[in-house]
N, C-alpha and C positions, 0 to 999 in steps of 0.2 A: 520757359516763360510764353504765355500765349501772346500773339501778336494783337495789339490794339492801336487804333487810330486816335483814340482819346488820350490826351496826356495824363501821366499818373503821378504818383507820389512815391518818394523814396523815405521810408521811416528810418531814421537815424537813432538806433537803440531801441530793441524790442523787449523792454520790460513792460511793467504794467501800464505806464503811460503810453508807450509805443503801441501796445496792444489795442488800448482804447482808441487812440487816433486811427489806427488802421481799420478797425471795425466800423467806426463811424463813417469813414471815407468809403470803404467797400461796399456798405450798405446802401451808399448814395450812388453806386455804379462807378466809382473811381478805381482803376487798377492800382495796385499797391504791391511794392517789394520792400524788403527790410534788410538793412545792413547792421551788423553788430560785430564787435570784437570778440564776442563769445557766443556760445550757445544762448538762446533766449526762448521765452515762451511764446513770442509772436510768431517766429517761424513755423511753430506747429498749428497755427490757425488755418482753418479752411480758406479764409480770405487772402493768405499770403500766397502771391503767385511765384515769388522766388526769395531766396535768401542768400546773402553774400557775407562771408567774414571779411573783415576790414582791420586796418591798422589801429593804433590808439587814437582816440578822437582828437586829442590835444596836439598830436604831431602833425607837421607840415605834410607828411606822406600821405595822411588822410585826404587832403584836398586832392592830391594828385590820383589817389585810388579812385575818389568819385569821377575824375575826369576821364580816367581809363574805362572805368565801368560804363559811362555813358556811351563811349565809343564801341565797345564790345557788345553791348546789349541794346543799343539803339535807344537810349534814354534821354536824348536831347529834348529840352522843353518840359522835363519833369520836375515837380515841386521837390525841394529839399526840406524835409520837416524834422528838425532835430528834437530829441527828448532829452537832451544832456547838456549841461553847461559847457563843459569842454568841447563838444561839437560846436555849440554856437560861437564859442571863442574863435575856433579855427574857420568856420564859414564866414565870420565878420572879418577876419584878417586877411582871407583869401577871396573876398567878394568880388573884387574886380575881374579876376580871371575865372571864377566860377559862374558869375551871372550871364556870360556869353553863352553858356551850355544850359544852364538850369534856370528855373524860376525859383526865387527866394523871397522870404518875408521876414528878415531879421534887421535889426538895427544897423546903421553904418557904423564903422570904427569909432567915430567921434562920439556917438550917443552911447555905443556899447561901453567904451572906456569909462564914461561917467558912471554908468551902472555898475560896471565890474570893479572899478576902484571904490572902495567902500568909504573912503575919506572924501572923495569928491561927491559921492551921492549924499553923505551926511551934510556936507557943506551947502549943496543945492538945498535940501530939505530945509535947513536952518534958515537960509536966505529967504526961504518962502513962508517962514513962520510954522512949518510943520514939526510937531514935537518928534523928538528923537531921545533915546537913552542918553544919560549924561556921560560924555566921552573925553578921554585925555590921550595925548599923544606923547608918550615919554621918549626921550632921546638919549637917555643915560640910564644905567642900572641903579643909580642912586639919586632919584629925583628929590628936589629940595622940599617939596610938599606933595601930598596925594589928597587931592579933594575929590574923592569918590567914596561912595558907600559900598561896602562889601556884601556878598561876593562880587567879584569882578572878572569878567571874561576878557581875554587878549587874543585878538584875531590879526590876520594879515590884511593890509590894505587891498592886496591881490590875493584872493583866497587860494587859488592853485599854486602860486609861488610858495606861500606859506606851508601848504600841506605838503608839497614836495620835500621842502627842506626840514620840516618839523615833524612830520608824519602823523599830525592831528590837524582838524579843522580849526580847533580853538584850544585855548588853556585857561582853566577855571582856577582862580585863586580865591581862597575863602577868607584871607586876612591880609593885612599889610606885609606881615614878615613873609608869607608865601608868595606874594606878588613880587617882591623884591628878588626872591630866589628864582621865580620863574623869569623874570626879566633878565637876570644874569645867564640863566640857562638858555634863553632865546638868543641873547647877544652872540653867543658862540657859534650859532648856526644861520642866523638871519640879522640883517641891521634892524635896529629898533625903530629906525625912521620908516620902515616898511610895515610897522605894526601899529595897532591902537588898541587902547584898553577902554572897557565900556562897562558900566554898572548893569548888572542882571536885574531886569524888572522882577520884583518880588512875585511870587506865585501864590495865589491865595485859594486856588482850586476853582476858580470861576473865570478868571482872565485867560482864557485859551487864545492861541494864535489865530487870527482872522486872516484869510486870504481874499484880497480883492483882484480880480481878473477882469481884463477889458480887452476889446478890440477896438483900436483907435487908428485914426488917419490923420497924419500931420498934427497929433496932439488932441484931436477931438474925438471924444469917446463915442463910438457907434453903438456898443451894447456893453453890459458888464454883468458880472456875477460875483457872489461873494459866498464863501463858506468857512467854517470854523473847525479846527482840529479838536475833536472831543477826546480822542486818544492818540498818543504818538509815543515813539521810542526813539531815543530816550526821552524821559519826561521833560517837557518844556522846551528842548532844543532839537527834537527828532523828527523822524519821518512819520507822516500820517498814517494810521491804521484804521480809524473810525472817524468819520466826519459828518457834518450836517450843513445844508444850504441856510444862509441867514442873510440879514440886511443890516448894515450898520451905516447910518448916514455920515458919520464923521469920516469913515474910511473912504466913502465916495468923494466927499469934498477934497479931502487931502490928495487923493490919487488923481483927481481932476487937475489940480495945481501941477502935480508933478509931470503928468504926461503932456500937459501944455507947455511946460517949461522945457521938456525934452524934445518937444515937436515930434512925439513918437508915433511910429506907423508899425502895427502889428498886434500881435497878442503878448501880453505879459501878466505875471503875477506879482502883486505888491503885498508883503506881509507886515501886519501891525499886530501890536499887543497892548492891551489896556494896562496902564500902571496904576494899581490900587491905591497908591500914594496921593495921587492927584486926579485919578479918573481919566487921564487923557490916553488916547490911542497913540502909540509911538512906532515910527517907522523902524522896521527891522531890516528888511532887504527888497531887492527887485530881481525877479528872474525873467530874462528876456526870451521866454518860450512857454509853451504849455506846461503844465505840472502834473504831479502823480495822479491826482483824482480828477483829471479833466472829464473823464466819464460821468461825474456826479453833475457837473455844469450841464452837460448834454442831456442828461435825464430831467434836468430842471428846464430845458428849453433853450440852452445856449450852446450851439454845436460849432465850438471854436475851430476844429480842423476843416470843416466844410466851409467856414466863412473865409479861412485862410485861402483854401483851394479856389473858390469862386473869385476872390479878389485879384489873385495873381493871374487868373484866366480871363478876366474881364467879363465874368459872369454877374448877374445881379444877386445880392444878398438882402434877405428878408430879416433885417435885425430886429429881435424882440425888444420891446420896451420894459417888460417885466420878466420875471422868472419865478418859479415855485420855490417857497422856502419850506423848511421843514422835512426835506428829502434827505435821507441818510446814505452813506456809502461805507462799505466795509471791505478792507483787504483780508479775506478769512483767515489765511495761515498766520500772517504776521500779527494781526489782532488777537487771534486765539492764543498763540504762544506768549506773547507779552502780556496779555491781560491776565493770563493764569500765572504769570511770574508776579504781576503787580498785586494779584489776590493774596499770593503766598507771602509776599513782603508787607501785607497789610495796607497797601496804597490804593486798592480798590475793592469795594464791597461786591461780594459775589451776586447778591441780589440785583444790584445796579447794573452788573455786567449782562445778567440774564434777561432783565427788562429791555436793555439797549438793543439786543440782537433778536428780538421778536417784534412782530407787528408789521403794519402796512408801511410803505415808503422806504423800504431799505433795499438797496442795490449792492450787488457784489462786483468787486474790482475786476475779477478774472473770470468766474463762473458765468456761463452763458449756455442755456439749453441748446441753441442753434449752433454753437461752436464750443463743444465741450473740451476738446483735446488740450487747449492750453492749460486749463485747471489741472488736469491730471498730470501734465508734464511738469507744471510747478510743484506738485506734490512730490513727484519723482525726484526732482532736483533737490527739493529740501530734505528728503529722506537720505539722499546721497551725502549731502553736506552734514547732516547730523551723525551719520554713520562714520564719516572721516573724523570728526571732532570727538 
């Protein structure tokens, strides 16, 4: 790694989001290195000054790895920029010892716990009058009554614990009989008191997931940006493949209340979905970090990774009051693969797909003329994965 007197940034996880964060910082003259537990596309970027393999993000060993890395590579004073919920969890838990070596802009454990524990987050939202999907907390496998409309999705209050024990992020129950069977199965591997069940907001084809994102200081929003998932996999509950910048005033008002109540400092993404039954946007979750399509926000004029860097280093930020709407973002390979599957299943019209991927105002998640190698490495990785399967 080249020596630099300017404090740099350690990108934690070098997938699409990490790559976007790295490019935006490097183009602003900030030194950047990447750490990941696997090979990743960001390590192949011309902007990556070095790459280090690390332990699992959720393990305590990851915090110790970062401290040892700082000693070996003289990275004291560098910013830790996570692109992964597990990494945020570990950084928040180990913030006292890490902040003596690194700069960080993640919520303290008290705030993170409210965000991470979905029951606490839902309780906070409800106390503020922010709509949420109808929710019940079952404590036995044979509840006296079930006052939920089906289908119902059951999740863990702590998502990581649920995933480790169940092997899935959530369980979908299509009717009452299936829910009772699912609760019995869950009770054998995790306490039902650690779960909650929630009505699935009906999907009418137009009520896409809206992401409200913001940079705030002590609960005051300094700048914000919003986008909508036009396509995702799996449908309705999945990872974005095709998105567009939008503005939804209701999401701004709800988010302002939440961030003030949390006294939140940093960047976050707050997801909402409109319920066609009553027309209300309802809170889904909060991510205490940048998100997969952070590059779209930057293309619209809101450069979150640079705002974070400037803030922690005491540099001025020129926060935009507005941003461009109607700009679209596409993750080429995932969008192509899952769109063709959707077309084959009759869930997407081929004409709609073709029209969406042509015209002005479309940016690619990975492909960059000035930095082409990550795209070709992603192609190679996908080809190897497909060959194995």
